[in-house]
C-alpha positions in Angstrom: 60.8 -62.4 -69.9 58.1 -60.3 -71.6 55.4 -61.9 -69.7 57.5 -60.8 -66.5 58.1 -57.8 -68.0 54.5 -57.3 -68.6 53.7 -58.9 -65.2 55.9 -56.7 -63.1 55.1 -53.4 -65.3 51.4 -54.6 -64.5 52.4 -54.9 -61.1 54.3 -51.9 -60.8 50.8 -50.1 -62.5 49.3 -51.8 -60.3 51.0 -50.5 -57.4 51.2 -46.9 -58.9 47.4 -47.2 -59.4 47.1 -49.0 -56.0 48.7 -46.1 -54.5 46.9 -43.7 -56.6 44.0 -45.0 -55.3 45.4 -45.1 -51.6 46.2 -41.7 -52.2 42.7 -40.4 -53.4 41.4 -42.6 -50.4 43.5 -40.9 -48.1 42.8 -37.6 -49.4 39.4 -38.7 -49.6 39.7 -39.4 -45.5 41.5 -36.6 -44.7 38.5 -34.9 -46.4 35.7 -36.7 -44.3 37.9 -35.9 -41.6 38.1 -32.6 -42.2 34.4 -32.5 -42.9 33.4 -34.4 -39.6 35.7 -32.3 -37.4 34.0 -28.9 -39.3 30.5 -31.5 -38.8 31.5 -31.5 -35.2 32.8 -28.0 -34.6 29.3 -26.2 -36.4 27.5 -29.1 -34.2 29.5 -28.0 -31.1 28.8 -24.5 -31.6 25.2 -25.3 -32.4 25.2 -27.2 -29.2 26.5 -23.9 -27.1 24.8 -21.6 -29.3 21.6 -23.6 -28.0 23.4 -23.7 -24.5 23.7 -19.9 -24.9 20.4 -19.4 -25.9 18.6 -21.8 -23.6 20.3 -20.0 -20.4 19.7 -16.8 -21.5 16.2 -18.0 -22.0 16.3 -19.4 -19.3 17.7 -16.3 -17.5 15.1 -14.4 -19.0 12.4 -16.7 -17.6 14.1 -16.2 -14.3 14.1 -12.7 -14.6 10.2 -13.0 -15.3 9.8 -14.7 -12.7 11.5 -12.6 -10.3 9.8 -9.4 -11.8 6.3 -11.5 -11.2 7.5 -12.5 -7.5 8.4 -8.6 -6.9 5.2 -7.6 -8.4 3.0 -10.3 -6.4 5.0 -9.3 -3.1 4.6 -5.5 -3.9 0.7 -6.6 -4.4 0.4 -8.8 -1.6 1.9 -5.9 0.7 -0.2 -3.3 -1.3 -3.0 -5.8 -0.2 -1.7 -6.0 3.5 -1.7 -2.1 3.9 -5.3 -2.3 2.6 -6.2 -4.7 4.9 -4.4 -2.6 7.6 -5.8 0.5 6.7 -9.1 -0.8 6.0 -9.1 -2.5 9.2 -7.9 0.7 11.2 -10.9 2.7 9.2 -13.3 0.3 11.0 -11.7 0.3 14.1 -11.9 4.0 14.1 -15.7 3.6 13.0 -16.2 1.0 15.8 -15.2 3.5 18.3 -17.0 6.7 17.1 -20.0 4.0 16.8 -19.1 2.9 20.6 -19.0 7.2 21.7 -22.0 8.0 19.8 -23.9 4.7 21.5 -22.6 6.2 25.2 -22.9 9.8 24.1 -27.1 8.6 23.0 -27.2 6.0 26.2 -25.9 9.1 27.8 -29.0 11.0 26.5 -31.3 8.8 26.6 -30.8 8.3 30.6 -31.0 12.0 31.1 -34.0 12.2 28.5 -35.4 9.3 31.1 -34.3 10.8 34.2 -36.0 14.4 33.2 -38.9 12.8 32.4 -39.3 10.8 35.8 -38.5 14.2 37.7 -41.2 15.5 35.4 -43.7 13.2 36.0 -43.0 13.3 39.9 -43.7 16.7 39.5 -47.2 16.2 37.4 -47.5 13.4 40.0 -47.6 16.3 42.6 -49.5 19.1 40.8 -51.9 16.9 40.2 -52.2 15.3 43.6 -52.3 19.1 44.5 -55.1 19.8 42.3 -56.8 16.9 43.3 -56.8 17.9 47.2 -58.1 21.3 45.9 -60.7 20.5 44.0 -61.7 18.4 46.9 -61.3 20.8 48.8 -63.4 23.5 46.9 -65.9 21.2 46.2 -66.0 21.1 50.1 -66.2 24.5 50.5 -68.7 25.0 47.5 -71.1 22.2 49.4 -70.5 24.3 52.9 -71.0 27.4 51.1 -73.9 25.9 49.7 -75.6 24.8 53.0 -74.7 27.5 55.0 -76.5 29.8 51.8 -79.7 27.7 51.9 -79.5 27.8 56.2 -82.3 30.6 57.3 -79.8 31.9 60.2 -77.1 32.1 57.5 -79.0 34.2 55.3 -80.3 36.5 58.4 -77.4 36.8 59.1 -75.6 37.6 55.8 -79.0 40.5 55.5 -77.9 41.5 58.8 -74.5 42.2 57.5 -75.1 43.6 54.3 -77.8 46.4 55.6 -75.1 46.8 58.4 -72.9 48.1 55.9 -75.1 50.2 53.8 -75.9 51.6 56.6 -72.5 52.4 57.6 -71.6 53.6 54.3 -75.0 56.1 54.0 -73.6 57.2 57.7 -70.3 57.9 56.2 -71.2 59.7 53.3 -73.9 61.7 55.6 -71.2 63.2 57.8 -68.9 63.9 54.8 -71.4 66.4 53.4 -72.6 67.8 57.0 -75.0 65.7 58.0 -75.1 64.4 61.5 -76.1 61.1 62.7 
């Protein structure tokens, strides 16, 4: 009986020890589960924080991209406006150049017409001058002929003598001397 009692006591002590160990295991399990739950909560919080940070970073990048798009659009619009302004300015300069060209063309045509008219007038003057020179030359040749002809010389001398005689008679009459 002592052996049985010792067996029972040993079995009771073993059962008590087993219950104690089981309690320790359950406590360790509960602590491990609690730690696991805490770790899982930390992981979830870390995941949520990472997701929030990633979303915030994505939103920040999206905002930066939107700003960059807006700036690019503004620069594109400014570039288009500059291009349109440059095109309008070039068109204005082209029109001004055309007007200047037309004015220069009209002025050149007027100068050409004036030069043509002057050339015609000069041509007429030259023709008249040539004809006059030719006539004068003919007249000179006629005079030379007439002056070298003895009959003409005699007639000219007779005319000169008659004029002198008439002048002398006039002066004598003016002084009171009769003819």
